[in-house]
N, CA, C and O of each residue as an XYZ file, in Angstrom:
332
protein
N       0.831     -1.169      0.000
C       0.000      0.000      0.000
C       0.885      1.246      0.000
O       1.850      1.346      0.758
N       0.535      2.178     -0.859
C       1.262      3.435     -0.896
C       0.604      4.438      0.036
O      -0.617      4.465      0.189
N       1.428      5.248      0.645
C       0.933      6.323      1.488
C       1.187      7.621      0.737
O       2.328      7.945      0.409
N       0.119      8.362      0.467
C       0.239      9.598     -0.289
C       0.927     10.702      0.494
O       0.869     10.750      1.723
N       1.570     11.575     -0.236
C       2.210     12.763      0.346
C       1.887     13.927     -0.584
O       2.724     14.313     -1.400
N       0.683     14.494     -0.473
C       0.225     15.482     -1.445
C       1.123     16.705     -1.600
O       1.252     17.222     -2.710
N       1.742     17.181     -0.538
C       2.619     18.347     -0.648
C       3.855     18.003     -1.471
O       4.257     18.767     -2.348
N       4.455     16.850     -1.185
C       5.623     16.409     -1.953
C       5.235     16.130     -3.399
O       5.970     16.492     -4.318
N       4.086     15.490     -3.611
C       3.626     15.191     -4.970
C       3.454     16.474     -5.779
O       3.814     16.509     -6.956
N       2.916     17.517     -5.174
C       2.735     18.807     -5.855
C       4.086     19.415     -6.222
O       4.251     19.942     -7.322
N       5.049     19.344     -5.309
C       6.387     19.883     -5.590
C       7.033     19.133     -6.758
O       7.628     19.746     -7.645
N       6.911     17.823     -6.751
C       7.489     17.013     -7.834
C       6.817     17.356     -9.160
O       7.492     17.529    -10.174
N       5.503     17.453     -9.152
C       4.779     17.795    -10.377
C       5.226     19.154    -10.915
O       5.402     19.317    -12.122
N       5.409     20.120    -10.029
C       5.857     21.450    -10.451
C       7.240     21.397    -11.098
O       7.470     22.027    -12.130
N       8.157     20.647    -10.491
C       9.514     20.521    -11.042
C       9.479     19.821    -12.401
O      10.178     20.227    -13.329
N       8.682     18.791    -12.513
C       8.574     18.072    -13.792
C       8.058     19.002    -14.891
O       8.567     18.979    -16.012
N       7.064     19.808    -14.578
C       6.533     20.748    -15.568
C       7.563     21.812    -15.941
O       7.681     22.175    -17.112
N       8.302     22.311    -14.963
C       9.347     23.295    -15.256
C      10.433     22.690    -16.140
O      10.890     23.325    -17.090
N      10.843     21.465    -15.829
C      11.866     20.788    -16.639
C      11.355     20.555    -18.058
O      12.110     20.696    -19.021
N      10.080     20.200    -18.190
C       9.494     20.022    -19.521
C       9.544     21.336    -20.298
O       9.929     21.363    -21.467
N       9.148     22.429    -19.631
C       9.128     23.733    -20.289
C      10.518     24.184    -20.721
O      10.647     24.957    -21.670
N      11.551     23.714    -20.042
C      12.942     24.017    -20.400
C      13.524     23.003    -21.378
O      14.706     23.065    -21.716
N      12.688     22.069    -21.831
C      13.095     21.008    -22.775
C      14.228     20.153    -22.222
O      15.127     19.761    -22.966
N      14.194     19.860    -20.918
C      15.231     19.039    -20.305
C      14.980     17.549    -20.485
O      15.885     16.746    -20.255
N      13.790     17.163    -20.884
C      13.492     15.764    -21.178
C      12.420     15.702    -22.247
O      11.691     16.669    -22.471
N      12.333     14.556    -22.905
C      11.301     14.389    -23.938
C      10.253     13.359    -23.533
O       9.194     13.280    -24.154
N      10.535     12.574    -22.504
C       9.563     11.598    -22.007
C       9.944     11.238    -20.573
O      11.116     11.290    -20.197
N       8.941     10.875    -19.783
C       9.193     10.519    -18.386
C       8.122      9.535    -17.930
O       6.970      9.621    -18.353
N       8.507      8.603    -17.066
C       7.560      7.652    -16.491
C       8.083      7.206    -15.136
O       9.280      7.302    -14.862
N       7.181      6.718    -14.284
C       7.635      6.205    -12.993
C       7.952      4.718    -13.109
O       7.629      4.080    -14.112
N       8.573      4.184    -12.094
C       8.937      2.763    -12.074
C       7.934      1.998    -11.225
O       8.306      1.285    -10.292
N       6.664      2.152    -11.557
C       5.606      1.438    -10.852
C       5.678     -0.044    -11.151
O       6.731     -0.656    -10.975
N       4.603     -0.623    -11.590
C       4.535     -2.068    -11.854
C       5.657     -2.506    -12.793
O       5.759     -2.011    -13.915
N       6.480     -3.414    -12.344
C       7.570     -3.943    -13.154
C       8.887     -3.222    -12.971
O       9.903     -3.655    -13.515
N       8.898     -2.129    -12.215
C      10.134     -1.417    -11.944
C      10.839     -0.942    -13.205
O      10.201     -0.599    -14.200
N      12.176     -0.928    -13.145
C      12.959     -0.510    -14.302
C      12.652     -1.368    -15.524
O      12.678     -0.873    -16.650
N      12.361     -2.650    -15.311
C      12.180     -3.555    -16.445
C      11.099     -3.065    -17.402
O      11.259     -3.174    -18.618
N      10.007     -2.529    -16.876
C       8.961     -2.028    -17.770
C       9.220     -0.585    -18.189
O       9.037     -0.242    -19.358
N       9.642      0.264    -17.257
C       9.862      1.679    -17.579
C      10.969      1.851    -18.613
O      10.805      2.585    -19.587
N      12.089      1.178    -18.402
C      13.213      1.288    -19.337
C      12.850      0.625    -20.665
O      13.224      1.115    -21.731
N      12.132     -0.472    -20.598
C      11.694     -1.135    -21.831
C      10.831     -0.233    -22.683
O      10.999     -0.180    -23.902
N       9.905      0.479    -22.054
C       9.042      1.405    -22.777
C       9.843      2.554    -23.377
O       9.637      2.923    -24.533
N      10.749      3.116    -22.596
C      11.507      4.278    -23.057
C      12.526      3.929    -24.131
O      12.775      4.723    -25.038
N      13.109      2.757    -24.030
C      14.213      2.432    -24.915
C      13.894      1.516    -26.071
O      14.800      1.095    -26.790
N      12.628      1.197    -26.269
C      12.298      0.212    -27.292
C      12.735      0.608    -28.698
O      13.002     -0.263    -29.525
N      12.813      1.897    -28.980
C      13.200      2.329    -30.321
C      14.642      2.817    -30.409
O      15.228      2.836    -31.491
N      15.217      3.212    -29.266
C      16.558      3.826    -29.324
C      17.628      3.049    -28.569
O      18.818      3.326    -28.721
N      17.213      2.067    -27.749
C      18.159      1.327    -26.925
C      18.515      2.103    -25.669
O      18.307      3.314    -25.595
N      19.049      1.405    -24.691
C      19.383      2.045    -23.418
C      20.607      1.395    -22.797
O      20.999      0.284    -23.151
N      21.193      2.119    -21.865
C      22.242      1.587    -21.008
C      21.855      2.003    -19.601
O      21.613      3.184    -19.351
N      21.791      1.047    -18.670
C      21.329      1.316    -17.315
C      22.456      1.039    -16.327
O      23.085     -0.019    -16.371
N      22.706      1.988    -15.441
C      23.684      1.833    -14.370
C      22.914      1.604    -13.068
O      22.572      2.561    -12.373
N      22.643      0.351    -12.738
C      21.863      0.043    -11.540
C      22.549      0.511    -10.265
O      21.883      0.751     -9.258
N      23.863      0.642    -10.294
C      24.584      1.097     -9.104
C      24.251      2.551     -8.755
O      24.531      3.001     -7.643
N      23.657      3.280     -9.694
C      23.305      4.689     -9.456
C      21.841      4.862     -9.052
O      21.399      5.983     -8.799
N      21.093      3.774     -8.992
C      19.667      3.850     -8.647
C      19.489      4.134     -7.157
O      20.141      3.502     -6.326
N      18.616      5.077     -6.813
C      18.327      5.308     -5.395
C      17.586      4.105     -4.813
O      16.671      3.572     -5.441
N      17.979      3.685     -3.622
C      17.393      2.487     -3.013
C      16.759      2.816     -1.667
O      17.276      3.635     -0.907
N      15.636      2.168     -1.384
C      15.039      2.250     -0.045
C      15.785      1.339      0.909
O      15.951      1.656      2.086
N      16.239      0.187      0.385
C      16.897     -0.826      1.199
C      18.245     -1.155      0.586
O      18.333     -1.457     -0.604
N      19.284     -1.099      1.383
C      20.624     -1.432      0.902
C      20.773     -2.949      0.773
O      20.042     -3.713      1.403
N      21.717     -3.365     -0.040
C      22.040     -4.781     -0.161
C      21.172     -5.555     -1.135
O      21.200     -6.786     -1.134
N      20.393     -4.860     -1.976
C      19.565     -5.562     -2.945
C      20.431     -6.121     -4.072
O      21.398     -5.486     -4.495
N      20.084     -7.290     -4.544
C      20.756     -7.881     -5.698
C      20.348     -7.090     -6.946
O      19.280     -6.480     -6.962
N      21.182     -7.092     -7.991
C      20.831     -6.351     -9.212
C      19.445     -6.697     -9.756
O      18.719     -5.804    -10.194
N      19.068     -7.971     -9.736
C      17.750     -8.332    -10.269
C      16.635     -7.749     -9.404
O      15.556     -7.445     -9.913
N      16.882     -7.589     -8.106
C      15.875     -6.990     -7.222
C      15.722     -5.496     -7.513
O      14.610     -4.969     -7.490
N      16.824     -4.821     -7.783
C      16.770     -3.408     -8.162
C      16.027     -3.269     -9.488
O      15.189     -2.380     -9.643
N      16.330     -4.135    -10.430
C      15.734     -4.092    -11.768
C      14.211     -4.242    -11.716
O      13.492     -3.580    -12.465
N      13.728     -5.108    -10.833
C      12.284     -5.390    -10.771
C      11.541     -4.607     -9.697
O      10.312     -4.642     -9.650
N      12.268     -3.901     -8.832
C      11.664     -3.192     -7.711
C      10.645     -2.159     -8.190
O      10.954     -1.313     -9.029
N       9.446     -2.237     -7.657
C       8.399     -1.281     -7.995
C       8.519     -0.083     -7.069
O       8.175     -0.162     -5.890
N       9.004      1.018     -7.603
C       9.234      2.219     -6.804
C       8.656      3.420     -7.550
O       9.314      3.989     -8.422
N       7.433      3.801     -7.209
C       6.787      4.907     -7.907
C       7.537      6.217     -7.744
O       7.410      7.116     -8.575
N       8.323      6.331     -6.669
C       9.073      7.569     -6.478
C      10.331      7.617     -7.336
O      11.008      8.644     -7.383
N      10.647      6.531     -8.007
C      11.812      6.479     -8.902
C      11.324      6.732    -10.321
O      10.409      6.054    -10.790
N      11.918      7.693    -11.005
C      11.480      8.060    -12.347
C      12.551      7.717    -13.378
O      13.744      7.708    -13.074
N      12.108      7.438    -14.594
C      12.997      7.224    -15.731
C      12.652      8.310    -16.740
O      11.480      8.544    -17.038
N      13.682      8.971    -17.264
C      13.421     10.002    -18.254
C      14.326      9.797    -19.474
O      15.380      9.167    -19.399
N      13.880     10.343    -20.576
C      14.674     10.343    -21.803
C      15.040     11.790    -22.063
O      14.175     12.666    -22.080
N      16.313     12.037    -22.264
C      16.779     13.400    -22.498
C      16.198     13.926    -23.798
O      15.958     13.178    -24.746
N      15.982     15.218    -23.816
C      15.505     15.878    -25.031
C      16.623     15.871    -26.072
O      17.808     15.898    -25.740
N      16.219     15.834    -27.312
C      17.200     15.804    -28.411
C      17.876     17.137    -28.588
O      18.726     17.286    -29.465
């Protein structure tokens, strides 16, 4: 179960919109169901990707790479840089 944080959610939404307006990214999604495996798959299906799992923010230390890859973390976002 997720616990909402409306003030934080509003701040994040504002930053995302500002970054969009500055053309800092061309697409963005969260790592909900399926974690990186689905988010990165969606973003990179046409252009390919390289993922550095060691740079992923973690709630729990000591996770195996496959656990990081599949971890469902809505607060973790994947973005594609603007061209």
